[in-house]
Steps between C-alpha positions, in 0.01 A plus 500: 500500500284798605191301399593220742570739784162666440329159495673407826388825661140447385493151652648628825242777517219247451634288783519795736168666420269230371303460818373847582140455608246689291126555528317204348159670532573724202553212257177444307641196318512276810234241570456275802409130479489464884851363554685660210498833326558540128662799337517566127727794430757605239442189289549259791251298701584339835324363805637584843403419861184676622681642800771666287483847343602660174833669566695774330854462379764761432628303203425665166443158342253374763154426362344316798607462862315326783604462863407351834404803714561304820872495412528878467808638674386802700842664479545478123137487386583206273345157508749221564286250306408602146486413133597754236447445128701703250482531125779641289639498149832331436719435201710193584384144547316422823768260617784744427324786678414275796856366534661844471262647758562230761874481437514871581259473795687210658830686474359705792568310824157594640338260248539122515365268229300198614369359169468590133338320213220452253137459602152560363205708615188366336573515128797737541861385510699687761840541659515498878745634757469443874738696718544675832584860574654642815309825542630691802538183705170344388523205264234513229430220257398575142355284227514664158329353195587643158261453207541620143181572306470701176843661539424614854651376823276430799663448839300366794695572819382333823662631819481408870736483797688173464357359825144566371547413132391137530177608674422728203561245224128416463420872455784546252391187311141630478623820337750329271262226385225751421731734303359572153603746231178639353 
């Protein structure tokens, strides 16, 4: 039971801190192809929009985070539009871990499920959860994709205010479709 509570707390911390804007100029692994940037870091390669920046995340499991700096909240210092990628070890099956995590998360009335199911990202099979979160009166929409590879769990978490989420889908899709484990 303690393991599930810890897992729940880790996921909550990712949601709350995944968008802190960092300094992208210090990342020597980024390249620009005029409209997109590419980052290869911590065994992951992704492309992201050229007007976004590499962000920092307070989550211990975060390996890459990127954010739209134009959505930075001046009061909190966090970007409202971001993608955070985590990697962690786990011992149960992907589906069991996924279901237990979201059952626990959705028991909190601030979180509302919109869709869950199976999908694929390139050659990777994935589980997907789309949900909203009431965060101090602001409704955020999240799309989480869970991938198992070599006994490791990768979670791609896309976040935006619900009223802006649809406008960010092309940026989220760019990142998701370019995701590669190297």
